[in-house]
Biotite code that builds the C-alpha atoms (Angstrom):
import biotite.structure as struc

atoms = struc.array([
    struc.Atom([-2.271, 2.278, 6.324], chain_id="A", res_id=1, res_name="MET", atom_name="CA", element="C"),
    struc.Atom([-3.978, -0.878, 5.496], chain_id="A", res_id=2, res_name="LYS", atom_name="CA", element="C"),
    struc.Atom([-3.621, -4.594, 6.719], chain_id="A", res_id=3, res_name="SER", atom_name="CA", element="C"),
    struc.Atom([-2.499, -6.860, 4.219], chain_id="A", res_id=4, res_name="ILE", atom_name="CA", element="C"),
    struc.Atom([-2.346, -11.330, 4.224], chain_id="A", res_id=5, res_name="GLN", atom_name="CA", element="C"),
    struc.Atom([1.207, -11.439, 5.531], chain_id="A", res_id=6, res_name="PRO", atom_name="CA", element="C"),
    struc.Atom([4.237, -12.136, 3.129], chain_id="A", res_id=7, res_name="ILE", atom_name="CA", element="C"),
    struc.Atom([7.596, -13.116, 4.104], chain_id="A", res_id=8, res_name="THR", atom_name="CA", element="C"),
    struc.Atom([10.669, -11.187, 2.820], chain_id="A", res_id=9, res_name="SER", atom_name="CA", element="C"),
    struc.Atom([14.145, -10.248, 3.966], chain_id="A", res_id=10, res_name="TRP", atom_name="CA", element="C"),
    struc.Atom([15.089, -7.351, 5.709], chain_id="A", res_id=11, res_name="SER", atom_name="CA", element="C"),
    struc.Atom([18.896, -6.777, 7.437], chain_id="A", res_id=12, res_name="SER", atom_name="CA", element="C"),
    struc.Atom([19.241, -10.594, 6.740], chain_id="A", res_id=13, res_name="GLY", atom_name="CA", element="C"),
    struc.Atom([16.639, -11.922, 8.545], chain_id="A", res_id=14, res_name="GLN", atom_name="CA", element="C"),
    struc.Atom([13.326, -12.778, 7.399], chain_id="A", res_id=15, res_name="SER", atom_name="CA", element="C"),
    struc.Atom([10.007, -10.923, 8.250], chain_id="A", res_id=16, res_name="VAL", atom_name="CA", element="C"),
    struc.Atom([6.511, -11.333, 7.755], chain_id="A", res_id=17, res_name="GLN", atom_name="CA", element="C"),
    struc.Atom([5.182, -7.721, 6.105], chain_id="A", res_id=18, res_name="ALA", atom_name="CA", element="C"),
    struc.Atom([1.795, -7.852, 7.273], chain_id="A", res_id=19, res_name="ASN", atom_name="CA", element="C"),
    struc.Atom([0.578, -3.367, 6.397], chain_id="A", res_id=20, res_name="THR", atom_name="CA", element="C"),
    struc.Atom([0.787, -1.676, 3.043], chain_id="A", res_id=21, res_name="LEU", atom_name="CA", element="C"),
    struc.Atom([1.190, 2.149, 3.666], chain_id="A", res_id=22, res_name="ASN", atom_name="CA", element="C"),
    struc.Atom([0.952, 4.476, 0.250], chain_id="A", res_id=23, res_name="MET", atom_name="CA", element="C"),
    struc.Atom([0.044, 7.736, -0.289], chain_id="A", res_id=24, res_name="TYR", atom_name="CA", element="C"),
    struc.Atom([-0.371, 10.604, -3.421], chain_id="A", res_id=25, res_name="SER", atom_name="CA", element="C"),
    struc.Atom([2.639, 12.292, -4.461], chain_id="A", res_id=26, res_name="ILE", atom_name="CA", element="C"),
    struc.Atom([1.562, 13.488, -7.898], chain_id="A", res_id=27, res_name="ASN", atom_name="CA", element="C"),
    struc.Atom([-2.289, 13.948, -9.224], chain_id="A", res_id=28, res_name="ASP", atom_name="CA", element="C"),
    struc.Atom([-2.814, 15.806, -12.144], chain_id="A", res_id=29, res_name="ASN", atom_name="CA", element="C"),
    struc.Atom([-6.609, 16.091, -11.466], chain_id="A", res_id=30, res_name="LEU", atom_name="CA", element="C"),
    struc.Atom([-6.540, 15.044, -15.239], chain_id="A", res_id=31, res_name="SER", atom_name="CA", element="C"),
    struc.Atom([-5.140, 11.594, -16.585], chain_id="A", res_id=32, res_name="THR", atom_name="CA", element="C"),
    struc.Atom([-2.677, 10.645, -14.496], chain_id="A", res_id=33, res_name="SER", atom_name="CA", element="C"),
    struc.Atom([-1.706, 9.912, -10.662], chain_id="A", res_id=34, res_name="ALA", atom_name="CA", element="C"),
    struc.Atom([1.355, 8.880, -9.026], chain_id="A", res_id=35, res_name="THR", atom_name="CA", element="C"),
    struc.Atom([1.427, 6.699, -5.613], chain_id="A", res_id=36, res_name="PHE", atom_name="CA", element="C"),
    struc.Atom([4.642, 6.504, -3.293], chain_id="A", res_id=37, res_name="TYR", atom_name="CA", element="C"),
    struc.Atom([4.139, 2.774, -1.453], chain_id="A", res_id=38, res_name="TYR", atom_name="CA", element="C"),
    struc.Atom([5.785, 0.928, 1.603], chain_id="A", res_id=39, res_name="GLN", atom_name="CA", element="C"),
    struc.Atom([5.124, -2.642, 2.168], chain_id="A", res_id=40, res_name="ILE", atom_name="CA", element="C"),
    struc.Atom([5.678, -2.371, 6.619], chain_id="A", res_id=41, res_name="LEU", atom_name="CA", element="C"),
    struc.Atom([6.380, -5.841, 9.253], chain_id="A", res_id=42, res_name="ALA", atom_name="CA", element="C"),
    struc.Atom([4.074, -3.873, 11.591], chain_id="A", res_id=43, res_name="VAL", atom_name="CA", element="C"),
    struc.Atom([4.507, -5.090, 15.921], chain_id="A", res_id=44, res_name="ILE", atom_name="CA", element="C"),
    struc.Atom([1.480, -3.565, 17.341], chain_id="A", res_id=45, res_name="THR", atom_name="CA", element="C"),
    struc.Atom([0.822, -4.025, 21.583], chain_id="A", res_id=46, res_name="ASP", atom_name="CA", element="C"),
    struc.Atom([-2.157, -6.231, 23.115], chain_id="A", res_id=47, res_name="ILE", atom_name="CA", element="C"),
    struc.Atom([-3.894, -2.930, 22.442], chain_id="A", res_id=48, res_name="ASP", atom_name="CA", element="C"),
    struc.Atom([-3.401, -2.293, 18.675], chain_id="A", res_id=49, res_name="GLY", atom_name="CA", element="C"),
    struc.Atom([-0.839, 0.536, 19.494], chain_id="A", res_id=50, res_name="ASN", atom_name="CA", element="C"),
    struc.Atom([2.109, 0.672, 16.965], chain_id="A", res_id=51, res_name="GLN", atom_name="CA", element="C"),
    struc.Atom([5.204, -0.827, 19.027], chain_id="A", res_id=52, res_name="ILE", atom_name="CA", element="C"),
    struc.Atom([7.169, -0.604, 15.790], chain_id="A", res_id=53, res_name="SER", atom_name="CA", element="C"),
    struc.Atom([7.834, -1.236, 11.866], chain_id="A", res_id=54, res_name="SER", atom_name="CA", element="C"),
    struc.Atom([10.409, -2.436, 9.575], chain_id="A", res_id=55, res_name="THR", atom_name="CA", element="C"),
    struc.Atom([10.108, -1.233, 5.832], chain_id="A", res_id=56, res_name="GLN", atom_name="CA", element="C"),
    struc.Atom([10.593, -4.236, 3.794], chain_id="A", res_id=57, res_name="VAL", atom_name="CA", element="C"),
    struc.Atom([9.896, -2.693, 0.412], chain_id="A", res_id=58, res_name="ALA", atom_name="CA", element="C"),
    struc.Atom([9.038, 0.706, -1.344], chain_id="A", res_id=59, res_name="GLU", atom_name="CA", element="C"),
    struc.Atom([8.422, 2.017, -4.354], chain_id="A", res_id=60, res_name="GLY", atom_name="CA", element="C"),
    struc.Atom([6.034, 4.311, -6.724], chain_id="A", res_id=61, res_name="ASN", atom_name="CA", element="C"),
    struc.Atom([3.155, 3.123, -8.454], chain_id="A", res_id=62, res_name="LEU", atom_name="CA", element="C"),
    struc.Atom([1.918, 5.004, -11.555], chain_id="A", res_id=63, res_name="TYR", atom_name="CA", element="C"),
    struc.Atom([-1.818, 5.105, -12.695], chain_id="A", res_id=64, res_name="MET", atom_name="CA", element="C"),
    struc.Atom([-3.187, 6.217, -16.003], chain_id="A", res_id=65, res_name="GLY", atom_name="CA", element="C"),
    struc.Atom([-5.677, 5.512, -18.472], chain_id="A", res_id=66, res_name="GLY", atom_name="CA", element="C"),
    struc.Atom([-8.668, 3.732, -17.523], chain_id="A", res_id=67, res_name="ALA", atom_name="CA", element="C"),
    struc.Atom([-7.613, 2.809, -13.913], chain_id="A", res_id=68, res_name="ASP", atom_name="CA", element="C"),
    struc.Atom([-7.635, 6.464, -13.531], chain_id="A", res_id=69, res_name="TYR", atom_name="CA", element="C"),
    struc.Atom([-10.740, 7.083, -14.221], chain_id="A", res_id=70, res_name="GLU", atom_name="CA", element="C"),
    struc.Atom([-12.339, 4.249, -12.099], chain_id="A", res_id=71, res_name="ASP", atom_name="CA", element="C"),
    struc.Atom([-10.621, 5.788, -9.398], chain_id="A", res_id=72, res_name="TRP", atom_name="CA", element="C"),
    struc.Atom([-11.969, 9.151, -9.755], chain_id="A", res_id=73, res_name="GLY", atom_name="CA", element="C"),
    struc.Atom([-15.514, 7.819, -10.439], chain_id="A", res_id=74, res_name="ASN", atom_name="CA", element="C"),
    struc.Atom([-15.092, 5.423, -6.826], chain_id="A", res_id=75, res_name="ALA", atom_name="CA", element="C"),
    struc.Atom([-17.244, 6.255, -4.064], chain_id="A", res_id=76, res_name="THR", atom_name="CA", element="C"),
    struc.Atom([-14.534, 5.844, -1.922], chain_id="A", res_id=77, res_name="ASP", atom_name="CA", element="C"),
    struc.Atom([-11.174, 7.165, -3.846], chain_id="A", res_id=78, res_name="ILE", atom_name="CA", element="C"),
    struc.Atom([-9.120, 5.952, -0.389], chain_id="A", res_id=79, res_name="ASN", atom_name="CA", element="C"),
    struc.Atom([-10.456, 2.090, -0.123], chain_id="A", res_id=80, res_name="GLU", atom_name="CA", element="C"),
    struc.Atom([-10.544, 1.997, -4.240], chain_id="A", res_id=81, res_name="ALA", atom_name="CA", element="C"),
    struc.Atom([-6.299, 3.569, -4.462], chain_id="A", res_id=82, res_name="ALA", atom_name="CA", element="C"),
    struc.Atom([-5.793, 0.556, -1.844], chain_id="A", res_id=83, res_name="TYR", atom_name="CA", element="C"),
    struc.Atom([-7.519, -2.077, -3.735], chain_id="A", res_id=84, res_name="VAL", atom_name="CA", element="C"),
    struc.Atom([-5.672, -0.992, -7.163], chain_id="A", res_id=85, res_name="TRP", atom_name="CA", element="C"),
    struc.Atom([-2.418, -0.878, -5.481], chain_id="A", res_id=86, res_name="ALA", atom_name="CA", element="C"),
    struc.Atom([-3.044, -4.218, -4.196], chain_id="A", res_id=87, res_name="ALA", atom_name="CA", element="C"),
    struc.Atom([-3.180, -5.483, -7.202], chain_id="A", res_id=88, res_name="GLN", atom_name="CA", element="C"),
    struc.Atom([-0.840, -4.079, -8.870], chain_id="A", res_id=89, res_name="GLN", atom_name="CA", element="C"),
    struc.Atom([1.703, -5.529, -6.049], chain_id="A", res_id=90, res_name="LEU", atom_name="CA", element="C"),
    struc.Atom([-0.123, -8.606, -5.585], chain_id="A", res_id=91, res_name="ASN", atom_name="CA", element="C"),
    struc.Atom([-1.182, -8.885, -2.276], chain_id="A", res_id=92, res_name="LEU", atom_name="CA", element="C"),
    struc.Atom([-4.334, -9.258, -0.542], chain_id="A", res_id=93, res_name="ILE", atom_name="CA", element="C"),
    struc.Atom([-6.018, -6.809, 1.661], chain_id="A", res_id=94, res_name="LEU", atom_name="CA", element="C"),
    struc.Atom([-7.777, -7.976, 4.737], chain_id="A", res_id=95, res_name="VAL", atom_name="CA", element="C"),
])
């Protein structure tokens, strides 16, 4: 999970501040493409930084192929690169 610049969204009829991007690979053919599942969450933590609760405000799949997939495969830190790529696709800012 990565912190994002908070965005306002609706959940159960109320405005919430989403502040976290969670994602993981659900398919990677190890050659030309990968698909990621993502969630945008409003995460609440206690004073020690422990997660108390979270509310999902959005979810979906992102498909990566072509030059994006090649760049990802050549990255020094592929986990960080995947989050940066996803944030760009979703117009989010990682913090």
